[in-house]
ROVO-933195 format. One record per residue (C-alpha): residue in three letters; z, y, x. Coordinates in steps of 0.25 Angstrom, whole numbers, plus 5000, padded with zeros to 4 digits. Each point is the difference from the previous one (the first is absolute). Layout:
N
ALAZYX...
***
This chain:
369
MET475449594806SER500650024984ALA500750134995ASN501350035006PRO501249924997HIS500750104990ASP498550014992ALA500249844999LEU501449994996PRO500049954984ILE501350084996ARG500450144999LEU501350025009ASN501150094995VAL500550075012ASP501350084999ASP501150055010SER500649855001ASP498749955008SER499650025014PRO498950035007SER500049845005ASP500149964985VAL498750064997VAL499349945013ASP500549864994ALA499550024987LEU498650045007PHE499949885007LEU500049914987GLY498850064996ARG499149915005PHE500849884998ALA500350044985THR498550024997GLY499649875007GLU499250065009GLN500849955011PRO500649884993PHE500749945014SER501150045007HIS500849965012SER501250075006LEU501049975011ASN501450055003ILE500350045015ASP501650025003ARG499750075013VAL498650105003ARG499650015015SER500350145003GLY498550074998ALA499649904991THR499050074990LEU499849884991LEU498650044997PRO498849915002PRO498850065006ASP499150094993ALA501250024991THR499950154991VAL501350064997LEU500150044986ARG501550054996GLY501050005009ALA501650024996ARG501250015008ASP501550004992ASP501450005005ASP499949855004ARG498849954996SER498350045004ALA498949954993THR498550005004LEU498849974992ALA498749965008GLU498649934996GLY498849955006ASP498849934995GLY500549914989TRP501450015002THR501250094998LEU501550005009LEU501350044997ILE501050025012SER501550024994ARG500850045012TRP501550025001ASN500950005013ARG499349885010GLY499549924988ALA498850004992ASP499349944989VAL498549995001THR499049974987VAL498549995000THR499149984987ALA498749965001THR498549954993SER500549855009ALA501249945003GLN499449965015LEU499850165000ALA501250034995GLU500749895013LYS499150065009ILE500350154999LEU501649975000LYS499949915011GLN499250125007ALA501050104995THR501349915004ASP499549945012GLY501050035013ALA500850094990GLN501249905000ASP501050065011GLU500949885005PRO501350055006GLU500449965014PRO500849884997GLN501650015003PRO500849875002ASP501250074994ASN499250024989VAL499649924988THR498850034988MET500750014987GLY499250024986PHE500650104990TRP499549974985TYR500150114988VAL499350054989SER499350145002PRO499550094991ARG498749995004ARG499749855006GLY500949934993PRO500649875006TYR500050045015ARG500249945013THR500250095014THR500549965013ARG500950045011GLN500549985013ILE501549984998SER500949985013ALA501149894999GLY500949955012THR500049845004TRP501149924993GLU500850005013GLU499950135000VAL500550024986ARG500849885000PRO501450085003ASN499950094988TYR500549884992THR501249924997ALA499949875007PRO499949914987VAL498850094995ALA499449995014ASP500049865000ALA499349994987MET499150105005ASP499749925012ARG499449894992LEU499250114992MET499350065011LYS499549875006THR499449964986THR498649935000PRO499149974989GLU500349845000ASP501550054999ILE499750074985ALA500749924991GLY500450134989ARG499250124997LEU501050104998LEU500850085012LEU501350074995LEU500850105008HIS501250044992GLY501250085005PRO500750165000PRO499150115004GLY499950045017THR500149855004GLY498649985005LYS499149944991THR498850075000SER500250015017ALA500049844999LEU498750004992ARG499350085010THR500549905010LEU499649904993ALA498550064996ARG500050015016SER500449835001TRP499049964992ARG498850095001ASP499249895006TRP499949934987CYS500550104990GLN499650134994VAL501150084994ASP499850104990CYS501050094995VAL500050044985LEU500250154997ASP500349994985PRO500449874996GLU500650044988ARG498650034995LEU499349855008PHE500649924988SER500050074989ASP498350045003VAL499249865000GLY498850055005TYR500950055013LEU500649875001MET498849924999ASP499450105011ILE501349985009ALA499849824998ILE498650005004GLY500450105011GLU498950055012ASP499849925012ASP500150125008GLY498949935010THR501049895004ALA499649865000LYS500049904988GLY501449944997ARG500750115006TRP501550034992ARG500350124993LEU501450054997LEU500250114990LEU501250085002LEU500950064987GLU501250095003ASP501150044992CYS499649914988ASP501449994996GLU499650024983LEU498849895004ILE500849905004ARG501550024995GLY500649904988GLU499850094990ALA498450025002LYS499449904991HIS500550124989THR499850115008ALA498649995007GLY499349914989GLN498949925007ALA500250065014LEU500949885005SER499149914994ARG498950035007LEU500750025013LEU500449874999ASN498749954997LEU499550065011THR501049945009ASP499849844994GLY499250024987LEU498449994997LEU499950145005GLY500449955014GLN499149885000GLY499049995012ARG500450145006ASN500950005013VAL500950114994LEU501550005003VAL500750114993GLY501450085008VAL500850064992THR501450115004THR501050034991ASN501450065002GLU500549914988ASP501049885003LEU499549874999GLU500849964988ARG499350114992LEU498649945003HIS499349944989PRO500249855002ALA498549974999VAL499850095011VAL501049935010ARG499849854994PRO499849895012GLY498449995006ARG499650144996CYS500750075011LEU499249995015ALA501550085003ARG501150064994ILE500850085009GLU501150094998VAL500050125008GLY501350065004PRO500850095008LEU500549965015THR501349955001ARG501050125007PRO499849925014GLU498549984999ALA499850164996VAL500950045012ASN499149905008TRP498650074994LEU500750135005GLY500149985013GLN500950005013ASP499450145001ALA500950054986PRO501349965001ASP500450134992LEU499249964989GLU500649884998SER501350064992SER499050054989VAL499749864996SER500749944990ARG500649875000ASP499049944989GLY498950035010ALA498850094998THR498649994995LEU498850035010ALA499750144992GLU501550035004LEU500049965015TYR498650065002ALA500550154992LEU501449975009ARG499250005012ARG499250134996GLY501450074999THR499450044983THR501149924993PRO501249915002ALA499949854998SER501049984991VAL499750024984PRO501150034991GLU499049934987PRO499749864999ARG498749975007GLY499049964990GLY500250094989ALA498950024990ASP499750145005ALA499749965015GLY498750005005LEU499449925012TYR500150065013LEU499449895006
***
Protein backbone atom coordinates (compact mmCIF):
# COMPACT_ATOMS: atom_id res chain seq x y z
CA MET A 1 0.00 0.00 0.00
CA SER A 2 1.40 3.42 -0.94
CA ALA A 3 1.26 6.61 1.04
CA ASN A 4 -2.01 8.39 1.77
CA PRO A 5 -3.70 10.11 -1.18
CA HIS A 6 -2.72 13.60 0.03
CA ASP A 7 0.96 12.55 -0.11
CA ALA A 8 0.61 11.50 -3.74
CA LEU A 9 -1.23 14.61 -4.94
CA PRO A 10 1.12 16.29 -7.44
CA ILE A 11 -0.23 19.82 -7.04
CA ARG A 12 -0.56 22.30 -4.21
CA LEU A 13 -4.13 22.96 -3.06
CA ASN A 14 -5.17 26.47 -2.17
CA VAL A 15 -8.25 26.24 0.00
CA ASP A 16 -10.36 29.24 0.99
CA ASP A 17 -13.74 29.81 2.59
CA SER A 18 -15.51 29.14 -0.72
CA ASP A 19 -14.38 25.50 -0.65
CA SER A 20 -16.24 22.86 1.32
CA PRO A 21 -14.84 19.70 2.95
CA SER A 22 -16.48 17.75 0.12
CA ASP A 23 -14.39 19.72 -2.40
CA VAL A 24 -11.24 18.72 -0.53
CA VAL A 25 -12.29 15.05 -0.55
CA ASP A 26 -12.83 15.28 -4.33
CA ALA A 27 -9.34 16.67 -4.80
CA LEU A 28 -7.69 14.06 -2.59
CA PHE A 29 -9.36 11.30 -4.59
CA LEU A 30 -7.56 12.38 -7.77
CA GLY A 31 -4.06 12.00 -6.33
CA ARG A 32 -3.20 8.41 -7.27
CA PHE A 33 -4.95 8.71 -10.62
CA ALA A 34 -3.07 11.92 -11.45
CA THR A 35 0.34 10.44 -10.62
CA GLY A 36 -0.36 7.25 -12.58
CA GLU A 37 -0.12 5.01 -9.54
CA GLN A 38 -3.73 3.96 -10.21
CA PRO A 39 -4.21 4.86 -13.88
CA PHE A 40 -7.58 3.17 -14.47
CA SER A 41 -10.98 4.53 -13.49
CA HIS A 42 -14.56 3.21 -13.57
CA SER A 43 -17.66 5.05 -12.40
CA LEU A 44 -21.41 4.55 -12.11
CA ASN A 45 -24.36 6.83 -11.41
CA ILE A 46 -27.28 5.52 -9.33
CA ASP A 47 -30.51 7.52 -9.42
CA ARG A 48 -32.13 5.89 -6.38
CA VAL A 49 -29.90 4.27 -3.78
CA ARG A 50 -31.49 1.48 -1.77
CA SER A 51 -32.01 2.36 1.87
CA GLY A 52 -29.15 0.99 3.96
CA ALA A 53 -26.71 0.59 1.05
CA THR A 54 -23.26 1.86 2.08
CA LEU A 55 -21.75 1.66 -1.44
CA LEU A 56 -18.54 0.41 0.19
CA PRO A 57 -16.95 -2.83 -1.05
CA PRO A 58 -15.70 -5.46 1.44
CA ASP A 59 -12.54 -4.62 3.38
CA ALA A 60 -12.73 -0.91 2.51
CA THR A 61 -10.94 1.54 4.79
CA VAL A 62 -12.66 4.91 5.05
CA LEU A 63 -10.13 7.77 4.87
CA ARG A 64 -12.35 10.85 4.76
CA GLY A 65 -16.03 11.65 5.20
CA ALA A 66 -17.72 15.01 4.60
CA ARG A 67 -21.33 16.15 4.59
CA ASP A 68 -22.61 19.46 3.23
CA ASP A 69 -26.18 20.75 3.13
CA ASP A 70 -27.11 18.85 -0.01
CA ARG A 71 -24.24 16.41 -0.56
CA SER A 72 -21.92 13.98 1.22
CA ALA A 73 -18.55 12.62 0.08
CA THR A 74 -16.72 9.52 1.27
CA LEU A 75 -13.15 8.57 0.37
CA ALA A 76 -12.10 4.94 0.90
CA GLU A 77 -9.27 2.66 -0.18
CA GLY A 78 -8.21 -0.96 -0.42
CA ASP A 79 -5.37 -2.98 -1.87
CA GLY A 80 -4.60 -1.31 -5.20
CA TRP A 81 -7.71 0.86 -5.42
CA THR A 82 -9.32 4.10 -4.19
CA LEU A 83 -13.04 4.88 -4.15
CA LEU A 84 -15.06 8.10 -4.02
CA ILE A 85 -18.78 8.12 -3.14
CA SER A 86 -20.70 11.35 -3.81
CA ARG A 87 -24.29 11.24 -2.54
CA TRP A 88 -27.17 13.71 -2.82
CA ASN A 89 -30.82 13.16 -1.97
CA ARG A 90 -31.49 9.60 -3.18
CA GLY A 91 -28.79 9.56 -5.88
CA ALA A 92 -25.07 8.81 -5.88
CA ASP A 93 -21.96 8.82 -8.08
CA VAL A 94 -19.44 6.04 -7.35
CA THR A 95 -15.97 6.25 -8.91
CA VAL A 96 -13.05 3.83 -8.51
CA THR A 97 -9.41 4.24 -9.52
CA ALA A 98 -7.21 1.15 -9.52
CA THR A 99 -3.96 -0.35 -10.72
CA SER A 100 -5.79 -2.24 -13.49
CA ALA A 101 -9.01 -1.87 -15.41
CA GLN A 102 -10.14 -5.31 -14.24
CA LEU A 103 -9.65 -4.37 -10.58
CA ALA A 104 -11.50 -1.06 -11.02
CA GLU A 105 -14.43 -2.87 -12.63
CA LYS A 106 -14.45 -5.53 -9.90
CA ILE A 107 -14.43 -3.05 -6.99
CA LEU A 108 -17.13 -0.90 -8.61
CA LYS A 109 -19.35 -3.95 -9.04
CA GLN A 110 -18.82 -4.99 -5.41
CA ALA A 111 -19.67 -1.46 -4.22
CA THR A 112 -22.82 -1.00 -6.27
CA ASP A 113 -24.23 -4.51 -6.69
CA GLY A 114 -27.84 -4.44 -5.47
CA ALA A 115 -27.65 -0.76 -4.48
CA GLN A 116 -30.18 0.46 -7.06
CA ASP A 117 -33.64 0.85 -5.54
CA GLU A 118 -36.34 0.13 -8.10
CA PRO A 119 -39.55 2.00 -7.24
CA GLU A 120 -42.74 0.01 -7.11
CA PRO A 121 -44.32 0.39 -10.55
CA GLN A 122 -47.52 2.42 -10.50
CA PRO A 123 -50.09 2.06 -13.30
CA ASP A 124 -50.67 5.83 -13.37
CA ASN A 125 -46.96 6.70 -13.46
CA VAL A 126 -44.49 6.98 -16.30
CA THR A 127 -40.70 7.27 -16.11
CA MET A 128 -39.51 10.62 -17.45
CA GLY A 129 -35.93 11.79 -17.80
CA PHE A 130 -34.71 15.29 -16.98
CA TRP A 131 -31.61 16.80 -18.56
CA TYR A 132 -29.72 19.80 -17.21
CA VAL A 133 -26.17 21.10 -16.95
CA SER A 134 -24.82 20.58 -13.44
CA PRO A 135 -21.94 22.76 -12.19
CA ARG A 136 -20.35 19.62 -10.71
CA ARG A 137 -21.04 16.99 -13.37
CA GLY A 138 -21.70 18.86 -16.61
CA PRO A 139 -24.58 17.57 -18.83
CA TYR A 140 -26.55 15.27 -16.58
CA ARG A 141 -29.71 13.19 -16.76
CA THR A 142 -31.86 12.00 -13.89
CA THR A 143 -35.22 10.21 -13.89
CA ARG A 144 -38.45 10.55 -11.97
CA GLN A 145 -41.79 8.82 -11.87
CA ILE A 146 -44.40 11.28 -13.18
CA SER A 147 -48.13 10.82 -12.65
CA ALA A 148 -50.14 10.95 -15.85
CA GLY A 149 -53.76 10.15 -16.56
CA THR A 150 -54.98 8.18 -19.54
CA TRP A 151 -56.05 10.04 -22.65
CA GLU A 152 -59.65 9.00 -22.05
CA GLU A 153 -59.50 10.69 -18.63
CA VAL A 154 -57.98 13.99 -19.78
CA ARG A 155 -59.65 14.30 -23.19
CA PRO A 156 -62.51 16.49 -21.84
CA ASN A 157 -59.89 19.11 -20.91
CA TYR A 158 -59.53 20.08 -24.57
CA THR A 159 -61.78 21.71 -27.09
CA ALA A 160 -63.17 19.40 -29.78
CA PRO A 161 -60.72 20.16 -32.65
CA VAL A 162 -57.74 19.77 -30.32
CA ALA A 163 -59.09 16.53 -28.86
CA ASP A 164 -59.56 15.10 -32.36
CA ALA A 165 -55.96 15.98 -33.29
CA MET A 166 -54.72 14.52 -30.02
CA ASP A 167 -56.64 11.31 -30.69
CA ARG A 168 -54.41 10.64 -33.67
CA LEU A 169 -51.24 11.68 -31.86
CA MET A 170 -51.86 9.44 -28.87
CA LYS A 171 -52.26 6.43 -31.17
CA THR A 172 -49.02 7.12 -33.08
CA THR A 173 -46.57 4.23 -33.43
CA PRO A 174 -42.98 4.23 -34.78
CA GLU A 175 -44.32 3.11 -38.16
CA ASP A 176 -46.44 6.30 -38.34
CA ILE A 177 -43.57 8.76 -37.83
CA ALA A 178 -43.12 11.05 -40.84
CA GLY A 179 -41.72 14.20 -39.21
CA ARG A 180 -39.48 14.59 -36.16
CA LEU A 181 -40.90 17.81 -34.65
CA LEU A 182 -43.95 17.96 -32.38
CA LEU A 183 -45.25 21.50 -31.90
CA LEU A 184 -47.88 22.53 -29.36
CA HIS A 185 -48.68 26.23 -29.42
CA GLY A 186 -51.35 28.43 -27.91
CA PRO A 187 -52.19 30.66 -24.94
CA PRO A 188 -50.89 29.90 -21.44
CA GLY A 189 -52.95 27.64 -19.22
CA THR A 190 -54.58 25.62 -21.98
CA GLY A 191 -53.04 22.29 -20.96
CA LYS A 192 -50.06 21.85 -23.28
CA THR A 193 -47.83 20.36 -20.60
CA SER A 194 -50.64 18.16 -19.29
CA ALA A 195 -51.09 16.75 -22.78
CA LEU A 196 -47.38 15.93 -23.01
CA ARG A 197 -47.48 14.00 -19.72
CA THR A 198 -50.36 11.94 -21.06
CA LEU A 199 -48.48 11.47 -24.35
CA ALA A 200 -45.51 10.08 -22.40
CA ARG A 201 -47.84 7.50 -20.86
CA SER A 202 -49.47 6.62 -24.19
CA TRP A 203 -46.07 6.12 -25.86
CA ARG A 204 -44.18 4.51 -22.96
CA ASP A 205 -44.01 1.08 -24.64
CA TRP A 206 -41.84 2.42 -27.47
CA CYS A 207 -40.63 5.92 -26.56
CA GLN A 208 -38.63 7.36 -23.66
CA VAL A 209 -39.60 10.97 -22.89
CA ASP A 210 -36.90 13.35 -21.61
CA CYS A 211 -37.52 16.96 -20.56
CA VAL A 212 -34.70 19.47 -21.08
CA LEU A 213 -34.80 21.87 -18.12
CA ASP A 214 -32.47 24.46 -19.69
CA PRO A 215 -33.36 24.53 -23.42
CA GLU A 216 -31.89 28.02 -23.84
CA ARG A 217 -28.47 26.53 -23.07
CA LEU A 218 -28.96 23.33 -25.07
CA PHE A 219 -28.62 24.88 -28.53
CA SER A 220 -25.84 27.30 -27.55
CA ASP A 221 -23.61 24.57 -26.07
CA VAL A 222 -22.50 22.07 -28.71
CA GLY A 223 -21.13 19.62 -26.15
CA TYR A 224 -24.44 19.59 -24.25
CA LEU A 225 -26.35 19.11 -27.51
CA MET A 226 -24.16 16.18 -28.52
CA ASP A 227 -24.60 14.48 -25.15
CA ILE A 228 -28.37 14.72 -25.48
CA ALA A 229 -28.38 13.70 -29.16
CA ILE A 230 -26.39 10.58 -28.27
CA GLY A 231 -28.62 10.05 -25.24
CA GLU A 232 -28.73 7.34 -22.62
CA ASP A 233 -30.38 3.99 -23.23
CA ASP A 234 -31.71 3.76 -19.65
CA GLY A 235 -31.79 -0.01 -19.98
CA THR A 236 -34.17 0.06 -22.93
CA ALA A 237 -34.04 -2.16 -25.97
CA LYS A 238 -32.19 -1.16 -29.11
CA GLY A 239 -34.30 0.91 -31.46
CA ARG A 240 -36.38 2.56 -28.76
CA TRP A 241 -37.35 6.13 -29.63
CA ARG A 242 -36.75 9.21 -27.50
CA LEU A 243 -38.84 12.39 -27.28
CA LEU A 244 -36.99 15.49 -26.07
CA LEU A 245 -39.36 18.08 -24.58
CA LEU A 246 -38.47 21.78 -24.75
CA GLU A 247 -41.00 23.96 -22.94
CA ASP A 248 -41.65 27.69 -23.49
CA CYS A 249 -39.25 28.05 -26.42
CA ASP A 250 -40.84 31.21 -27.83
CA GLU A 251 -37.58 33.01 -28.57
CA LEU A 252 -36.09 29.96 -30.27
CA ILE A 253 -38.74 29.35 -32.90
CA ARG A 254 -40.47 32.68 -33.54
CA GLY A 255 -40.04 34.42 -36.89
CA GLU A 256 -37.04 36.56 -35.93
CA ALA A 257 -35.24 33.66 -34.22
CA LYS A 258 -32.50 33.54 -36.87
CA HIS A 259 -31.39 37.00 -35.82
CA THR A 260 -31.93 36.79 -32.05
CA ALA A 261 -30.90 33.20 -31.33
CA GLY A 262 -27.91 32.86 -33.68
CA GLN A 263 -27.22 29.24 -34.55
CA ALA A 264 -29.72 27.89 -32.01
CA LEU A 265 -32.58 27.57 -34.50
CA SER A 266 -30.33 25.92 -37.08
CA ARG A 267 -29.16 23.37 -34.56
CA LEU A 268 -32.73 22.59 -33.54
CA LEU A 269 -33.68 21.95 -37.15
CA ASN A 270 -30.51 19.91 -37.68
CA LEU A 271 -31.49 17.69 -34.76
CA THR A 272 -34.92 17.00 -36.28
CA ASP A 273 -34.02 16.29 -39.91
CA GLY A 274 -30.37 17.20 -40.49
CA LEU A 275 -27.10 15.31 -40.19
CA LEU A 276 -27.17 15.46 -36.39
CA GLY A 277 -30.44 13.54 -36.28
CA GLN A 278 -29.42 10.88 -38.79
CA GLY A 279 -29.32 7.41 -37.31
CA ARG A 280 -30.90 8.57 -34.05
CA ASN A 281 -34.50 7.76 -33.17
CA VAL A 282 -35.10 11.20 -31.71
CA LEU A 283 -38.22 13.34 -31.73
CA VAL A 284 -38.32 16.92 -30.45
CA GLY A 285 -41.43 18.30 -28.75
CA VAL A 286 -41.73 22.08 -28.37
CA THR A 287 -44.34 24.10 -26.50
CA THR A 288 -44.77 27.81 -27.12
CA ASN A 289 -47.28 30.56 -26.38
CA GLU A 290 -46.70 32.12 -29.80
CA ASP A 291 -49.34 32.35 -32.50
CA LEU A 292 -48.69 30.16 -35.54
CA GLU A 293 -48.27 33.24 -37.74
CA ARG A 294 -45.31 34.41 -35.62
CA LEU A 295 -43.37 31.16 -35.86
CA HIS A 296 -40.35 30.81 -38.15
CA PRO A 297 -41.42 29.33 -41.52
CA ALA A 298 -38.59 26.78 -41.37
CA VAL A 299 -40.10 25.33 -38.21
CA VAL A 300 -43.58 24.78 -39.62
CA ARG A 301 -42.74 23.81 -43.17
CA PRO A 302 -44.51 20.69 -44.53
CA GLY A 303 -42.81 17.41 -43.71
CA ARG A 304 -40.93 18.64 -40.65
CA CYS A 305 -43.71 18.32 -38.07
CA LEU A 306 -45.11 15.03 -36.85
CA ALA A 307 -47.93 17.12 -35.35
CA ARG A 308 -48.65 20.83 -35.15
CA ILE A 309 -51.49 21.47 -32.75
CA GLU A 310 -52.88 24.80 -31.57
CA VAL A 311 -54.19 24.25 -28.05
CA GLY A 312 -56.85 26.85 -27.28
CA PRO A 313 -59.40 27.50 -24.52
CA LEU A 314 -62.62 25.52 -24.23
CA THR A 315 -65.73 27.10 -25.66
CA ARG A 316 -68.35 28.29 -23.18
CA PRO A 317 -70.56 25.17 -23.63
CA GLU A 318 -67.50 22.93 -23.23
CA ALA A 319 -66.36 24.86 -20.15
CA VAL A 320 -69.80 24.64 -18.56
CA ASN A 321 -69.90 20.92 -19.30
CA TRP A 322 -66.41 20.54 -17.79
CA LEU A 323 -67.59 22.14 -14.55
CA GLY A 324 -70.39 19.58 -14.41
CA GLN A 325 -73.94 19.54 -13.17
CA ASP A 326 -72.78 19.75 -9.55
CA ALA A 327 -71.57 23.33 -9.99
CA PRO A 328 -74.43 25.27 -11.64
CA ASP A 329 -73.55 28.34 -9.58
CA LEU A 330 -70.20 28.60 -11.38
CA GLU A 331 -71.64 28.79 -14.90
CA SER A 332 -72.19 32.54 -14.66
CA SER A 333 -68.47 33.05 -14.04
CA VAL A 334 -67.54 31.59 -17.43
CA SER A 335 -67.28 34.29 -20.09
CA ARG A 336 -68.95 34.01 -23.46
CA ASP A 337 -65.50 33.38 -24.98
CA GLY A 338 -65.04 30.26 -22.86
CA ALA A 339 -62.18 29.53 -20.47
CA THR A 340 -58.76 27.95 -20.35
CA LEU A 341 -58.11 24.81 -18.37
CA ALA A 342 -56.13 26.80 -15.77
CA GLU A 343 -59.05 29.19 -15.32
CA LEU A 344 -61.50 26.33 -14.83
CA TYR A 345 -59.34 24.66 -12.20
CA ALA A 346 -58.96 27.98 -10.40
CA LEU A 347 -62.69 28.55 -10.61
CA ARG A 348 -63.43 25.11 -9.18
CA ARG A 349 -61.01 25.78 -6.31
CA GLY A 350 -62.57 29.18 -5.73
CA THR A 351 -59.27 31.04 -6.00
CA THR A 352 -59.92 33.35 -8.94
CA PRO A 353 -62.70 34.08 -11.48
CA ALA A 354 -62.54 32.30 -14.82
CA SER A 355 -63.02 35.52 -16.79
CA VAL A 356 -59.79 37.44 -17.32
CA PRO A 357 -60.04 41.03 -18.60
CA GLU A 358 -56.60 41.04 -20.26
CA PRO A 359 -56.12 39.30 -23.63
CA ARG A 360 -54.85 35.74 -23.26
CA GLY A 361 -51.33 34.88 -24.30
CA GLY A 362 -49.68 38.18 -23.42
CA ALA A 363 -45.93 38.42 -23.45
CA ASP A 364 -45.67 38.25 -19.66
CA ALA A 365 -48.08 35.37 -19.15
CA GLY A 366 -46.80 32.15 -17.64
CA LEU A 367 -47.47 28.53 -18.50
CA TYR A 368 -49.82 27.11 -15.89
CA LEU A 369 -50.45 23.61 -17.22
